[in-house]
C-alpha positions in Angstrom: 13.8 28.5 4.5 15.4 25.3 2.9 18.6 24.0 2.8 20.5 23.2 0.1 21.3 19.7 -0.4 24.8 18.7 -2.3 24.8 16.1 -5.0 26.9 14.3 -2.7 24.5 13.9 0.1 21.7 12.8 -2.0 23.9 10.4 -3.9 24.7 9.0 -0.5 20.8 8.9 1.1 19.9 7.0 -2.7 22.6 4.2 -1.8 21.3 4.0 1.8 17.8 3.6 0.7 19.0 1.2 -2.3 21.2 -0.8 0.7 17.8 -1.2 2.7 15.9 -2.2 -0.2 18.5 -5.1 -0.9 18.8 -6.3 2.2 17.1 -9.4 3.1 13.7 -9.1 5.4 13.8 -10.6 9.1 12.8 -14.2 9.4 9.1 -14.6 10.4 8.8 -15.1 14.3 8.2 -18.5 15.5 4.4 -18.9 15.1 3.7 -16.7 12.6 2.1 -16.9 9.8 1.2 -15.5 6.3 -2.9 -14.9 5.7 -3.9 -14.5 2.0 -5.9 -11.3 2.1 -7.7 -10.6 -1.0 -8.1 -6.9 -1.6 -9.7 -4.5 -4.4 -7.4 -2.2 -5.6 -8.6 -0.9 -8.7 -11.5 1.1 -7.7 -12.2 3.3 -4.3 -15.1 1.9 -2.2 -18.4 3.7 -2.4 -20.6 3.1 0.1 -22.1 3.0 2.9 -23.0 -0.5 3.1 -22.1 -2.7 0.0 -19.8 -0.9 -2.5 -21.8 1.3 -5.0 -19.1 1.5 -7.7 -20.3 0.9 -11.3 -18.0 -0.9 -13.4 -18.7 -1.4 -16.9 -22.5 -1.6 -16.2 -22.0 -3.9 -12.9 -22.0 -2.9 -9.7 -19.1 -3.9 -7.4 -21.4 -4.8 -4.1 -18.7 -6.1 -2.0 -18.0 -5.4 1.7 -15.8 -2.3 2.4 -13.4 -4.7 3.9 -12.7 -6.2 0.5 -11.2 -2.7 -0.7 -8.0 -1.5 0.1 -8.8 1.5 2.0 -6.7 4.7 0.6 -8.2 7.2 3.0 -10.3 7.7 6.0 -13.7 7.5 5.8 
């Protein structure tokens, strides 16, 4: 059975989440670098092999790693 949550508790939780989102991110570690990685997120990978997704008459053909994985294959 579910426990009832009061409005005050909900507001307190929301304020806590907002505070976490407003906090500045931690500084990167020494030597840490951001690597730009292009991902294809507008369609799901259709394999095996090169992507076979049909995009308005054109086949994607990109490698699986170029796609944003949303579920386990």
